[in-house]
C-alpha positions in Angstrom: 87.6 11.2 203.0 84.4 8.9 202.5 85.2 9.3 198.7 87.6 10.7 195.9 85.4 10.9 192.5 82.2 12.5 191.9 80.4 11.1 188.7 78.2 13.6 187.5 75.7 11.8 184.3 72.4 11.9 182.8 70.0 9.4 183.6 70.2 7.8 179.7 73.9 7.2 179.9 73.6 5.4 183.6 74.6 2.4 182.4 77.9 4.0 181.1 78.4 5.6 184.5 77.7 2.6 186.6 80.4 0.5 184.5 83.1 3.6 184.8 82.0 3.8 188.6 82.7 -0.2 188.9 85.7 0.1 187.4 87.2 2.9 189.6 86.2 1.0 192.5 87.5 -2.1 191.5 90.6 -0.1 191.0 90.1 0.8 194.7 89.3 4.5 193.9 86.3 5.1 196.0 83.3 7.1 194.3 80.1 9.2 194.9 77.4 8.3 192.3 73.6 9.1 192.4 71.2 7.6 193.1 73.2 5.1 195.5 75.1 7.4 197.6 72.1 9.3 198.4 71.3 8.3 202.1 67.4 7.9 202.7 65.5 10.5 203.9 68.0 13.0 203.0 67.8 16.1 200.7 68.5 15.5 197.3 70.1 18.7 196.6 72.1 18.7 199.5 73.6 15.4 199.4 75.1 16.8 195.8 76.7 19.7 196.7 78.5 17.8 199.8 79.4 15.2 197.6 81.1 17.9 194.9 82.6 19.7 197.7 84.1 16.8 199.2 85.6 15.4 195.9 89.1 15.3 194.7 88.0 15.0 190.8 84.5 14.8 188.9 84.1 12.4 186.1 81.9 14.2 183.7 79.9 11.5 181.5 79.2 13.6 178.4 76.6 12.9 175.9 74.1 14.6 173.7 72.0 14.2 176.7 74.3 16.4 178.6 73.6 19.4 176.8 70.1 19.6 177.6 70.6 18.7 181.0 70.0 21.1 184.0 71.3 19.1 186.9 74.2 18.2 185.3 75.1 22.2 184.5 74.3 22.5 188.2 76.7 19.8 189.0 79.3 21.1 186.8 79.1 24.9 188.0 79.4 23.7 191.6 82.7 22.1 191.0 83.7 25.0 189.1 83.4 27.1 192.2 84.6 24.9 194.6 87.5 24.4 192.1 87.3 20.3 191.6 89.0 19.1 188.6 86.7 17.8 185.9 87.8 14.5 183.6 85.4 15.1 180.4 84.4 11.3 178.8 82.6 11.6 175.8 80.6 8.7 174.9 78.8 10.5 171.7 80.7 12.7 169.1 78.6 16.0 170.0 79.3 19.7 170.4 78.6 20.9 173.3 75.4 23.5 173.8 76.0 27.5 174.3 75.3 26.8 178.1 78.5 24.5 177.8 80.7 25.5 175.2 82.7 28.0 177.7 83.7 25.5 180.3 84.5 22.1 177.7 84.1 23.6 174.2 88.0 24.1 173.3 89.1 21.6 175.8 91.2 18.2 175.0 89.1 15.1 175.6 88.8 11.6 176.4 87.1 10.1 173.8 85.0 6.9 174.2 82.7 7.2 171.6 84.5 4.6 169.3 84.4 0.8 170.7 85.8 -0.8 172.7 84.4 1.2 175.7 85.9 -1.2 178.0 89.6 -0.2 176.8 88.6 3.8 177.2 87.2 3.0 180.6 90.5 1.4 181.3 92.3 4.7 180.4 90.1 6.6 182.2 90.6 4.7 185.2 94.5 5.1 184.5 94.0 8.9 184.2 92.3 8.9 187.4 94.5 7.6 189.4 97.3 9.6 188.1 95.1 13.1 188.6 94.2 12.1 192.3 97.8 11.2 192.7 99.0 14.6 191.8 100.4 13.5 188.7 99.4 14.9 185.3 98.5 12.5 182.5 100.6 13.2 179.4 99.3 15.8 177.4 96.7 15.2 174.8 95.8 15.8 171.3 94.0 19.3 171.4 90.0 18.2 169.8 88.5 21.5 169.1 85.1 22.4 168.5 85.0 24.8 165.9 82.2 27.5 165.9 81.0 26.6 162.8 81.0 22.6 162.9 77.9 20.7 162.4 76.5 18.6 165.0 77.5 15.2 164.2 74.9 12.2 164.7 76.0 9.7 167.6 76.7 6.1 166.4 74.4 4.8 169.9 71.7 7.0 169.6 70.6 10.9 168.5 72.2 13.8 170.4 70.1 15.9 171.8 69.4 19.2 170.5 71.5 22.1 172.2 69.5 24.7 173.1 69.9 28.4 173.8 69.3 29.1 177.3 65.8 30.8 178.0 68.2 33.6 180.2 70.3 35.3 178.0 72.5 36.4 181.0 73.4 32.7 181.5 76.3 32.7 178.8 78.0 35.9 180.0 77.7 34.5 183.8 79.1 31.5 183.0 81.8 33.0 180.9 82.7 35.2 184.0 82.1 32.3 186.4 84.9 30.3 184.7 87.6 33.1 184.7 87.0 33.8 188.0 86.4 30.2 189.8 89.6 29.1 188.6 88.4 25.7 187.9 90.9 23.2 186.9 90.3 20.9 184.0 92.3 18.3 183.6 92.2 16.4 180.0 93.6 13.2 178.7 95.2 11.4 175.8 93.7 8.4 174.5 95.7 5.8 172.9 94.2 5.7 169.5 95.1 9.0 168.8 92.7 12.4 168.2 89.5 12.1 166.5 89.0 12.7 162.9 90.5 16.6 162.2 92.1 17.2 166.0 94.9 19.1 165.5 98.4 18.4 167.1 100.0 20.6 170.1 103.6 20.7 169.8 105.3 20.8 173.0 107.0 24.1 173.3 110.2 24.3 175.6 110.9 26.3 178.3 112.5 30.0 177.7 116.3 30.0 177.7 117.5 32.1 180.8 119.2 35.2 180.1 123.1 34.9 179.7 125.1 35.1 182.8 121.7 34.8 185.0 122.6 31.9 187.1 119.9 32.2 189.1 117.2 31.3 186.8 119.2 28.0 185.7 117.4 24.7 186.2 118.6 23.4 189.1 120.1 19.9 188.2 118.9 16.7 190.3 120.9 13.8 190.8 119.7 10.4 190.9 118.3 9.5 194.1 117.6 12.8 195.1 114.5 14.1 196.7 112.3 16.2 194.7 111.9 19.5 197.2 108.3 19.4 198.7 108.0 15.7 197.7 108.0 14.3 201.5 105.5 17.3 202.5 103.1 17.0 199.8 102.7 13.3 200.6 102.2 13.9 204.3 99.8 16.2 203.3 97.6 13.8 201.1 98.2 11.7 203.8 96.7 13.9 206.2 93.8 14.5 203.9 93.2 11.1 203.8 92.7 11.1 207.5 90.3 13.7 207.2 92.8 15.9 209.4 92.1 18.9 207.2 94.0 21.1 209.2 96.9 19.2 209.5 97.0 19.2 205.6 96.4 23.0 205.5 99.3 23.4 207.9 101.5 21.1 205.6 100.8 22.7 202.4 101.2 25.8 204.1 104.8 24.5 204.8 105.1 24.0 200.8 103.8 27.5 199.7 106.1 29.3 202.0 109.3 28.0 200.3 107.5 28.4 196.4 104.0 30.6 196.9 103.4 30.2 193.0 102.7 26.4 193.2 99.8 26.3 191.4 98.7 22.5 191.9 99.6 23.0 195.6 97.6 26.5 196.1 94.5 24.2 194.6 95.0 21.4 196.8 94.8 24.0 199.8 91.9 25.6 198.4 90.0 22.8 198.1 90.9 21.4 202.0 89.5 24.6 202.8 86.4 24.0 201.1 86.0 20.7 203.2 87.0 22.8 206.3 84.1 25.0 205.8 82.0 22.2 205.8 83.6 21.0 209.4 82.9 21.8 212.7 85.7 22.2 214.8 86.4 22.5 218.7 87.7 25.8 219.9 91.1 24.3 220.4 91.2 23.3 216.6 89.9 26.5 215.9 92.4 28.5 217.1 95.1 26.2 215.3 93.1 27.1 212.4 93.2 30.8 212.4 97.0 30.5 213.0 97.4 28.8 209.7 94.5 30.9 207.6 96.5 33.9 208.9 99.6 32.8 207.5 97.9 31.5 204.3 96.3 35.0 203.8 99.7 36.3 203.7 100.6 33.8 201.0 97.8 35.7 199.3 95.6 32.3 199.1 92.3 33.9 197.8 90.1 31.3 199.8 91.9 31.4 203.3 90.6 35.2 203.1 87.2 34.2 202.7 87.1 31.5 205.3 89.1 33.4 208.2 86.8 36.4 207.3 83.6 34.2 208.1 85.2 32.9 211.1 86.2 36.3 212.4 82.3 38.1 211.2 81.3 38.1 214.6 84.6 38.6 217.0 86.1 41.0 214.2 83.9 42.6 211.7 85.9 45.3 210.8 88.8 42.7 209.6 86.2 40.2 207.9 84.7 42.8 205.5 88.2 44.2 204.6 89.6 40.4 204.0 85.6 40.0 202.1 86.7 42.5 200.1 90.3 41.6 199.5 89.1 38.0 198.3 86.4 39.6 196.4 88.8 42.0 194.2 90.6 38.7 193.7 87.4 37.1 192.0 86.0 35.1 194.9 82.0 35.2 194.0 81.0 33.9 197.8 83.1 36.9 199.2 81.9 39.4 196.8 78.5 38.6 198.2 79.3 38.4 202.0 81.0 41.7 201.8 78.1 43.2 200.1 75.5 41.5 203.2 77.9 43.0 205.8 78.1 46.4 204.4 74.1 46.8 203.8 73.9 45.7 207.4 76.3 47.9 208.7 78.5 45.1 210.0 82.2 46.0 210.2 82.0 49.6 208.6 81.0 52.9 210.0 77.4 53.0 208.7 75.3 50.9 206.3 76.4 51.8 202.7 73.9 50.1 200.0 75.3 51.6 197.3 78.5 49.7 197.9 76.8 46.7 198.9 74.9 46.7 195.6 78.2 47.1 193.8 79.3 44.2 195.5 76.3 42.1 194.5 76.4 43.2 190.9 80.0 42.1 190.5 79.2 38.5 192.2 76.3 38.5 189.5 78.1 39.4 186.5 80.8 36.9 187.6 78.2 34.4 187.3 76.9 33.4 191.2 73.3 32.6 191.5 73.0 34.4 195.0 75.0 37.5 193.5 72.2 37.7 190.6 69.5 37.2 193.5 70.7 39.9 196.1 71.7 42.4 193.1 67.6 41.6 191.6 66.6 42.2 195.5 68.5 45.9 195.2 67.1 46.6 191.7 63.5 45.8 192.6 63.0 48.2 195.5 65.8 50.6 194.5 68.5 49.7 197.3 71.2 51.6 196.4 70.8 51.3 192.8 68.1 53.1 190.5 65.1 50.5 190.8 64.2 48.1 187.5 61.6 45.5 188.3 62.3 44.2 184.4 65.7 43.8 185.0 65.0 42.6 188.6 62.7 39.9 187.3 65.2 38.6 184.6 68.1 38.1 187.4 65.7 36.1 189.6 65.2 33.8 186.1 68.6 33.7 185.7 69.5 32.8 189.4 66.4 30.5 189.4 68.0 28.4 186.4 71.0 28.3 188.5 69.3 26.5 191.1 68.7 29.2 193.4 65.7 28.5 195.4 65.3 31.9 197.1 65.0 33.6 193.4 62.6 31.2 192.4 60.2 32.3 195.6 61.0 35.8 194.9 59.9 35.3 190.9 56.8 33.7 192.2 56.1 37.0 193.9 56.3 39.0 191.1 54.5 36.6 188.6 51.6 36.9 191.6 52.0 40.6 191.2 52.6 41.4 187.9 56.0 43.6 189.2 58.4 43.2 186.4 55.9 41.0 184.3 54.0 42.1 181.2 50.9 40.7 182.9 50.3 39.2 186.3 50.1 35.2 186.0 48.7 33.8 189.1 48.8 30.2 187.9 52.7 30.4 187.3 53.2 32.0 190.7 51.7 28.7 192.3 53.3 26.6 190.4 56.6 28.2 191.9 55.6 28.9 195.1 55.1 24.9 195.5 58.6 23.9 193.6 60.1 26.3 196.3 57.9 24.9 199.0 59.0 21.3 197.8 62.8 22.3 197.8 62.7 23.3 202.0 62.0 27.0 201.4 59.8 27.8 204.0 58.9 31.3 202.8 57.3 30.1 199.9 55.4 27.9 202.0 54.1 30.7 203.8 52.6 32.7 200.6 51.5 29.5 198.9 49.5 29.0 202.1 47.9 32.9 201.1 47.1 31.2 197.8 45.1 28.5 198.9 43.4 31.0 201.5 42.4 33.5 198.9 41.5 30.8 196.3 43.9 32.1 193.7 44.1 29.8 191.1 43.2 26.5 193.2 39.8 26.1 195.2 39.9 28.1 198.6 41.1 25.8 200.9 41.7 27.5 204.7 42.4 24.2 206.2 45.4 23.7 203.8 46.7 27.2 204.1 46.8 27.0 207.9 48.3 23.3 207.8 51.0 25.5 205.5 51.6 27.9 208.1 51.7 26.1 211.2 54.1 23.7 209.7 56.6 26.4 208.6 55.9 28.2 212.3 57.0 25.1 213.9 60.3 24.9 211.8 61.0 28.3 212.7 59.9 30.6 209.9 59.0 34.1 211.0 56.7 34.7 207.7 54.8 31.6 208.5 54.9 32.4 212.4 53.0 35.5 211.5 50.3 34.0 208.9 49.5 31.4 211.6 49.3 33.8 214.3 47.1 35.9 212.4 44.9 32.6 211.3 44.5 32.2 214.9 43.5 35.6 216.1 40.8 35.7 213.5 39.8 32.1 213.9 40.5 30.8 210.1 40.0 27.5 211.6 37.9 27.2 214.3 37.3 29.4 217.1 39.7 32.2 217.6 42.9 31.4 220.3 44.3 35.1 220.9 46.6 33.4 223.8 48.2 31.1 221.0 48.2 34.0 218.4 50.0 35.6 221.0 53.1 33.3 221.7 53.7 33.4 217.8 53.6 37.1 217.2 55.8 36.9 220.2 58.2 34.4 218.4 58.2 36.5 215.4 59.1 40.0 217.0 61.7 38.0 218.7 63.0 37.2 215.0 62.8 41.1 214.0 59.6 40.5 211.9 58.4 44.2 211.5 55.0 43.3 211.4 55.0 41.2 214.5 56.8 44.0 216.4 54.2 46.4 215.3 51.3 43.7 216.6 53.3 43.5 219.7 53.8 47.2 220.6 50.4 47.7 219.3 49.0 44.9 222.1 51.3 45.6 224.7 53.1 42.2 224.1 56.5 42.0 225.5 59.2 40.3 223.6 
């Protein structure tokens, strides 16, 4: 593993973030921090997502700026979805915004808003070392964020004002997301005690076992006696460090086979599965992986069900759907969307069932999944498996876009352009959103942006620009751009008509099952 800790921060707090990074790495704890670790030419968003998924822990540098940072909000959401432990490091005495409070408002904090900062960073380093070593730090004094508490001015700079989300669904979605994703928040104790007004958390002794119940008595461990599972845990962590993720998963399986309810081991195993999902294994390793995953499914590990379902999607679609449904029932949002997609397409089921598919998409949407919001909005827009509601579809696209879903941004742009679900068409907003989605690499948006250039919608008509966008998208494999480019070649949008070249692009799009391209090929006697 190239790093253990992901550092999430706002640009305004970069001096503190860089100091934290330097202290952690001086202690031998490798960190990932932007922009330092974004490779030249690599997509920024993709780099962030991969880095979070490959981390053991996220350090959140929290300040007033955090409250209004969409990017930090998205990073926290990704950490939650990957069940990554989060350590909040509060450098200003401010309360979280409504968008963040469901994640961190009632948490314990490692407060660093009183000097000296170096001492607080030293405490953070010690806590991080304990967390990634599998040891929990001492219980922290509880710092509550009362609902009626006023925002307190920060000592270093004025806090950014917490703003209500533009999209009402976000608050409810975040609540469900936090409940379903099972994120591990790790909170720390400061040596100088709790902030003023913080309540102390009393230590609660475990309930005494019933009289005469010998099996429920805690076992007595003699000095020097190995702790059960300690050796296996150490071996598993070593295998993780060596990036032998299947071996690590097998080791965790061994521990869970004797202690199925060990929450820490289950979380570590699920984090390993997240890394495996991004790793391509050879055929021999895949057989070994299937064996381990089957055992973990028997141990009721949710993420094992989702990953195994993905691996079986082609070879055993019926079993794949069964596993996706089971993981979805346990709250896995990715499983919900995958179940809906397979059921809608008729894979693993007797026939397509759009109503059940829409139900799964709605569950994912209600649980805070941006992709679930987009897919359910697709159903609402055209009345697929549910009664059509264009206004609600537009709202869900907006919510999904706010969570970083680029296809939803493109869909919302289409609604602004046509006026569906909107008070009135807004071509200028449509152009802006298409342009942003195209810059994020979504080729379908690039194709529609070309249409607006061709028609001169909100910008001067520019057929050369339009055809250039379509040609680029077609060459990158997008079927929509292929059809637009083929049409331009057929009609001579730029230069003389080129029917032979148009025919080749229509054929390629038809092979990708594009309906318009298929119709053209049939009408013109072109085989594909």
